[in-house]
C-alpha angles and dihedrals in degrees: 000000000000124000091237091068089079139215096322091059092050090050089052090048092052093045093052095048128075119265095262131205093252090057092049089049089055088052090051092052096051091043091057088055089056092044090058088042088059092045094049095043094052097040091094092053088053092046097042099093093048092042093052091049094049094047097036093232132144122234093259090060091063097042088095093057091050091049092047091064091051093049087052091050091050091056094039096050093051096042095039092062090048091049091047093053093046106037103019139279093255095050091048093047096047091048094048094047091050090048099051093039095054094043092049091050091051090054085074088071103046126117107184138045091245091057090046092051093049094052094044088053090054091045089050091056090059097040092053094046093055097064103064094045095048090050091049094048092045091050096042096051096044128079111253094246090063098033100103091048091050094050090048092047089056099042093042085070087078092075089033088058088051088054091052091043091050092053091045091047094049089053100039106035100064092047109028103020133234098297090065091056093059092044091052094047094048095046092052092048094051089052091053092050089059091050090052090055093053102038111026120094124212121255108270090211090057094046092052094044092050095047099249119176117275092241090057092049091048092049090056091045091050092054087056094048093246105107097091093082097040123093118207112245121195092207092058095096090053098045100059116140118256116259119261117234122243090242089071090085087058096049112129093256090054101037102091095045090046091053094046090046090052091050091050092048092047096052098037090054092049086061097042096048094042086063096041091052105036114015096086089048093048093047092048088051090052090061105274122131120249090258093050091048089054089050090052092060089043088057090050090053096041089057087053093054092050094045096044093051092046089046092051091056092046093048090056090056104030102025127247103275098071097035096049092043091052093050092050093051092046087051089054092050096047093047090051090052092050091049091052091048097044094106095039118097098237121179109267093242091053092048093050090046091056091045089052091054091048093045091044095057095038094050092036092057093044095048091049090056089075091056090048093048089050088055094047097053127057121238094262093060100024100106091045093044092048089042095054094045089050089048090055088049091054090060084061089050090051090051089052090053096046100035096031093070090059096041096049091040093056103032103024125200095340092052090051092058095043088054092051090049090052099049093044088059087061091049090051092054095046093048092050092052096052111108103199100064124156102272123235116261 
């Protein structure tokens, strides 16, 4: 092919080639960004019991700091997709990773809830902006037959980051305190940002659509092992495809799926962030130690990793509709069971196993939504479509931070699980009604 043939020809080239090791290395790099995104994002949830004790504050006093991060993620998710489509996926991802890494590190030096809220807002901007650009990069450098799995493998690193964070919190909090946890998370993230600058190629679709020089396009293709079948074309920089307006995701043919996708993102992120923000605190109030409470959230996340990976494989074979619907319904059932058992003294292993099933299906359904969104929207609007859906989801996360303090304060652990059961019913209905699902093989 010649470069002047444009993004559609590059997509066909990628689809017709094997999924090479260089493309998998790119997936690993962007997945590391999401893993640290998950670690940094959940660090406040892990630290909350110790922080409230140190500062002598009730849960309601820190609801604003939790919500500040979600407000930042709302703005970041929407603007990050626009920045990625306009200036490049790599530029947007490196900038967002640097922002949430530096902000998280500085939280290790705060002394007031206001300072904490300000830095959590700044971190949220970067955390939210990372998602749409990672999803776009993972989709654009992966053959279509593996695309859903690739997107899920990257986004599943959010709960995997929670697992890593839970293990780190269990080891660090009792000895070094909560400030050390933020310093560690931020320092690791800044190190990754430098690695992304050095090793990550820019999206070829973006370069062609924006009229980049043929040499720059070939350099990116070469780093992906795809340049041997591409001929330079001096006219490539003049034949780029016109940009597609943001309103394309609201066209009549897309409108119903867009609304249903937004609903699914909104309510699934209510569940996810209710757990991220409040589950360790509720477990600690039920009698567990700080380390055991952190392990409880790690179990919630570990279940999400296993279920999302299993779901990604099943989606490739059976399509996304049945697999995602089943995950949402199992999430409802496990949440109901945990609510009924909230006042029963279960063995710790049994309690954590049930939490892992609940977290597995909640996180699995939420993670799969990114693959579904990447399938719904074409390449020219993919980052913006995923970004807007993620931004709508952040409104749900904000709701869980603000209203969650009142719900868990009044109803406790049982009310927390009943709330998750209720919102996952809505997710199951919305997912089932979406038309453009990933088809069965």
